[in-house]
N, C-alpha and C positions, 0 to 999 in steps of 0.2 A: 469821172476822175480823169485826172492828168497823167498822162505818159511823165511825168519826170518826177522822180524822186527824191524821197524828203529831204537829202542832205543836200541839194541842189542850191545854191546862192540864187538870190531873189535878182531879176532884173536892176542894173544900175538905174537912176534916173541921169538926164545932163549933167547935174551938175557934179555928181560922181565920177562921172568919165571924163570931163575935163580939167578934174582935180588930177585923174590916175593919169594923164597924158603933158598933164604940166610939166615935167623935167625933161621931155622931150623938144622943146623948143619955147619960142616965144610968140611964132606965127602958128596960121595951120599949114603953110610952105614949110616951114621949119619940122614939124612933126612932120608929117607925112615925107619928108626927105630921112628922116632917123629911120624911120618905121623901115622905107624902103633898104634904106643901107643895112638893117639890121635881117630882114626878109634876105639881100644876098648873100650875108655872111652867114644865114643858114643853107642857104642851098648851096655856097662851098662845100659845107660840111656833109652834104647827104653822099651817101652812099653811091655809088655809079651801076650801072645795070651789070658789070663782071663781077661786083661784091656783094648783088642781092641773091639770094635763093632763086631756083627757077621757079616760076608760078605757073607755066604755061608750054605746050607743048608734051613730048612724050619724056620722059623722065630718062636719065641717064643709066647707062647699064654697066655693072662693075663687076 
């Protein structure tokens, strides 16, 4: 039995993956740079430590 739920999509083959990234650029380098730029954009929008709930140490008492 598989650990995968029934509604999980099947893995994509190489042709499907190439088609999925084709709009990112003509060459592999262009595609990697596009992905890098998107990742940097996401990192800029992540909340900082001061915006996250406390997840370690003793809880603040108020």
